[in-house]
C-alpha positions in Angstrom: 86.4 87.3 55.2 84.3 89.2 57.8 80.5 89.1 57.3 79.0 91.5 59.8 75.3 90.8 58.8 75.8 87.1 59.3 77.4 87.7 62.7 74.4 90.0 63.6 71.8 87.3 63.0 74.0 84.3 64.1 74.4 82.7 60.6 77.3 80.3 60.2 79.0 79.2 56.9 79.6 75.5 57.5 80.7 74.6 53.9 81.7 76.6 50.8 82.9 75.4 47.5 82.4 76.6 43.9 78.7 76.3 43.2 77.7 74.9 46.7 77.2 76.2 50.2 75.8 74.9 53.5 74.8 77.5 56.1 73.2 77.1 59.6 71.5 79.3 62.0 70.1 78.5 65.5 66.9 80.4 65.6 65.9 81.7 69.0 63.7 84.3 70.6 65.4 87.2 68.8 64.4 85.7 65.4 60.7 85.4 66.1 57.9 87.5 64.7 54.9 88.6 66.9 53.2 85.3 66.3 56.0 83.3 67.9 57.4 81.7 64.8 60.7 82.4 63.0 60.4 85.5 60.8 60.4 84.8 57.1 63.3 87.2 56.7 65.5 84.7 58.5 64.9 82.0 55.9 65.3 84.7 53.2 68.6 85.9 54.7 69.9 82.3 54.7 68.9 81.8 51.1 70.4 85.1 49.9 73.6 84.7 51.8 73.9 81.0 50.8 73.6 81.9 47.2 76.3 84.5 47.4 78.6 82.2 49.3 78.1 79.4 46.7 78.8 81.8 43.8 81.7 83.7 45.3 84.4 80.9 44.7 83.4 80.9 40.9 84.3 84.6 40.5 87.6 85.7 38.9 89.9 88.1 40.6 88.3 91.6 40.7 84.8 90.3 40.1 81.9 90.9 42.5 78.3 89.5 42.6 75.1 91.2 43.7 71.5 89.9 44.1 69.3 90.8 41.1 66.2 89.0 42.4 65.1 86.1 44.6 61.8 84.2 44.6 61.2 82.3 47.8 58.3 79.9 48.7 57.6 79.3 52.4 56.0 75.9 53.2 55.8 75.7 57.0 55.9 77.9 60.0 59.3 77.5 61.6 59.7 77.2 65.4 63.0 78.0 67.1 65.8 75.5 66.4 68.5 74.7 63.9 67.8 75.9 60.3 70.0 74.5 57.5 70.3 76.1 54.1 71.9 74.3 51.2 72.5 76.1 47.9 73.5 74.9 44.5 74.5 76.8 41.4 72.1 76.0 38.5 73.7 78.1 35.8 76.5 80.6 35.6 76.9 82.8 32.6 79.4 85.7 32.1 77.2 88.3 33.7 74.3 86.4 35.4 74.2 83.3 37.6 71.1 81.4 38.8 71.1 79.5 42.1 68.6 77.4 44.2 68.5 77.2 47.9 66.7 74.8 50.3 66.0 75.7 54.0 65.3 72.8 56.2 64.5 72.1 59.9 65.0 68.5 61.0 65.4 67.5 57.4 61.9 68.9 56.5 62.0 71.5 53.8 60.4 74.7 55.1 61.4 77.0 52.2 62.9 77.0 48.7 64.3 79.9 46.8 65.6 80.6 43.4 67.8 83.7 42.7 69.6 85.5 40.0 72.9 87.3 40.7 74.8 89.9 38.6 78.5 89.2 38.1 80.5 92.3 37.4 83.7 94.3 37.9 83.2 97.5 39.9 83.7 100.7 37.9 85.6 102.2 40.8 87.4 100.7 43.8 85.2 100.0 46.7 82.0 100.3 44.7 
């Protein structure tokens, strides 16, 4: 499946299975904020995408998922380099799923996120 946003920021899906994902991104100059550290939105994008990637294989034919909310905590400033995001499904109900993501650099946790996702069937094709 094509993922234009992931391609735009250089995000790679390394592993995907029901309830789990591992994503990586090599942060460089284009990912920095004016202070010279990786913008927090990069870690957020890893967590949000990782959660969707982990949830997607649990969906039935015709179902979609969408972010309801994500809470993220940032622990350290991130310098350019390899960011790794691992995500695990915490709970999946019929209409809402909860997932947790960890973003690391050199095995050091730099951010953690918890998110809720709606599970639904679109009311019209392409919606």
